[in-house]
N, C-alpha and C positions, 0 to 999 in steps of 0.2 A: 219733878224735883231732881237735878242733878247727884246722880250718885260720885261718892268723892274719891279723888284721882290718886291712884297710889301708883308708885317704884318699885321696884325691886333691889334690894342691895346685894353687893357682889355673894353675902351667903346664903342670897332667896330666901330673906327675909321682907316684909311690905313694910314702907317707912315713908311717911308724908312729905310730898316735895317742898317743904318750904326753902325759905332764902340758905346758903351755905355758912352765914357767919354767924359760927356760934357765941358770939358776944350778947347776941339779941337774946332776950328770955323767951324760951319758950310758948308763953303766953301771949308776951306780943306780938310772935312770927305770927300768930296765928289770927290776930288781926289784919295783921299787912298781907295776908294771903291766903285766901277764906277759897272752899272747892262748894261752900254752900250758903249761898247768902242767907239764909235763913237761921243758921249758928250764931250768927248778930246779932237776932230779935227782927231782924227786917219782916216787914210784913208780908205772908203767903202772894206769888202772883206778882213778885216784883221781877221787873225784866233785868235782864242780862243787857255787858254789853254786846253790842252787833243786833238785839234782838230789836225790831222796827216795831211791830204789830203787839199791842195786847191781846192776844186771844182772852183773856179772861172778863176785858173790857168789851170786848167783841162779845164775849159769852158764847163761845164756842165748847161745846160738852162731845162726850163718847157719841158714838152713833150720829153724828152729823152729816149732811151731808154739805161739803165744800169745796170750792172750785178758786183755783189761784190761778188769776191770769197772769201773763207774762213769769214764768214759774222758774226758771231758770235753771239750774243746778239741783234743786230741791231743797236748799236748806229751809224754808218755812217749810216747808211740806212734811220734813223730818218730824218737828214738830207737831204739827197734824195728826200722824201716824203716831205719833206717841200719846196721843189723847185718846186715840179710835175711834178717832174721825173716818169719814169715807170719803175722803179726798180724792180731786183729780187738778191734773195741772194742766197746763197749755203754754205754750210757745210758740213762736217762728221759727226761733232756733235751734237746728236739727241737733247740731250739736253739745248743746245745753241740755237737752231734753236727754241726749245719750248719756250724759255724765248722771243726771237725776236717778234716769234707769239703773245704773250701775249702784251708785248709793242708795237709792232705797228696794232695791230689790230683795238683799237679804236680807230687809228687815221688815218691810211691809208690801210682799209683794204686790196684795192685791189693791193698793195706790194707780190708779190709771193715769196715763200720760199722753196728751195728744197734742200735734201737731198741728199747728191752727193761729189765725189772726185774732186778734182781740176786739176786731169790730166784725168780724162774721161768727160771731161763736155759736160753734155746731151743738146745740142742745136746746132742746124744747123752753118753753116759758116756762117759770117758777120751779125748774129742777134740782136748785140746792138751799138751804138755808143759809150759808154764809159763800160771802165772796169776797177775795182780796186781791189787791194788787198796789204792787211795792216797786216803787221808782223804773216804772215803767211809761206812765203817759206821757212824759215829757219826751219819751221816742216818739209816739205814735201822732200819725200824721192827720188825725179824727178823733182826738181826745174824747170829745163830747160823744160822738157817735159810740166809741168804745164804753161810753160810761152807759149810754143806754141801753147796750147790749148786756151790761152787768147787770141794770137793772132788771131788764127784762129776764134774766134768768133767775133771779132770789124772786122766793115764794113771799108772799104778802106777810108781812114781819118778821119777815128776813134780815140780817146785816151786812151790812159793807166794811170794809178797812182800807182804805187809799192815799199809800203815801208818796210824796214826790219829795223831792230836794228844797230845800228852805230857799228865801227867797236872797239871804245875805251869801249865804257862801256860795249859789251863781253867778252872781253880779260880780265877786272878786275873780271868780275862773273865767267869766267871758271878759273880764278886762285885762287876767296876766296872760292866759293862754291862746296863744293863735292857735294851736293844733284843736283846742276845745270849742272855737269858732267856728275851722273849717271842715269838720271830722262830718262827713254825710250820714253817718249813724249815733250821732252825737244827740245831743238835748235840742229840739225844736221850737220850744218855750220855756218863758222860765215864769215860775208861779208866783204871786204874790202869796200870804195865807186867805185875805178874801177872795183872790180868787179859783184857789181850789173849794174851798166851799159854795161858792154860787155855781162851781162845775159841777158839784158832786147835787146840788141841790136842783139844779135845772133838769136832771134829769129823774127826779120825781123821788128822791129819796128827803129823809129827814135827817139834818146833821144832830147828831147829841154828844158828841165828845170832839176834842182835839188836841193833841200833843205834839210835843217836841223832842225830838230825837236824836243821838250818837252825834254828841259833839266833840271828842275826840277823834273820830273818824272826820269830821269838818277841817278840823287842823291840819290831820295827816292831809287831806287832799287841798288844801289852802298851801301849805308846803311844796308839795308838788307841782302847784300850778305856780310859785313861786320861782320853785327851781329851773322850769321851763321858762322861764324869761330871763333869766340869767343861764345862760351857757356852759359860762366857766366854772361854775358850780356844781351843773348837770352832775357830771361822772361820778362825786362822791358824792355830791348830800341823795340821790335820790335811792340810793342804796342805804347811806347813813338813816333816811326818814323811814326806811319799809322796814332795817330791823328794829327800830321804835317802834311802830306801828305791831311789829309782830311780837315783840316782848308786852306790849301793852294790851293785847290780845289772848296773852297765853293765859292755858287754865290754869289751878285754879284760878279766879281770876283775882286781880289785886285792889283791896280795900281804895287806897289812893284812886286809880283810873274810872271805880264807878262813884266816889263820890265826886272826881272829878268834871267827870260826865254830868251827872245830875245837875252840878253847878253852870255846868258852862252851857245847857242846854238855853237856860236863860236868856244866853249875849247871842253863842254862836251854833245855832242848832247846824247841823247837818240835814233832815227830813221834817219833813211837818205830818202828820199821820190824822186823817179824817174819819172819825167812824159816826154811820149813817145807820136809819132801819128805814126798810121799805111801810110803807104804811098798808095795814091792812086794809 
């Protein structure tokens, strides 16, 4: 549970960071801007904005051995550390690992970070209780090999969560953005919802849940790709869209954006998340 965020007034007193429009009653402002969604009676475990993997649905508990493949700067590992997990992250990009180390060292120095390739995981069989891989498979040359490696290091009965960009958002980006199409570090394939499920099952895992996530982020990326297609608007538009994204992601999170995100996931999600288990 995220602690309530407070700021200091000029007199040194704590005050709640609600909007400054004094004509709005305090009770209404609490509902429009909340630090903790539990205040609204939302069930415990609800995902916050920009969180892709539901660690409760995955079953992650304190003491569990977790591997994050393609860990990047360590955002997901930070959540794992808060749960008391024995977490390991692996990534091919050294700069991202350096940022992850700076982010995590002061809080959870026991988290291990490894530079390596998801297609050749440097771990023995059945090393982990849980494996996660978010927004990574679309970048790798052999996604099937990477999934088989994840299944190999997962213990029998262990669980996997993997997310990839959803189909419609990817198709829009591909049509609008030339950079998206030619970037050598970009996406090598577009997954349909059925294709990613079949890929996970082909690695010998049993899919037990699917979820759609982060529609507000999908809108942000679609707007950026539209601006990429209209150079005359790019200079002004990119800055404006980026500021809007930053406002939508501010903490405490806006209830408006939370509800919008949940509704939008039915139409234009950014990601599909597949949860699977390794047979005993």
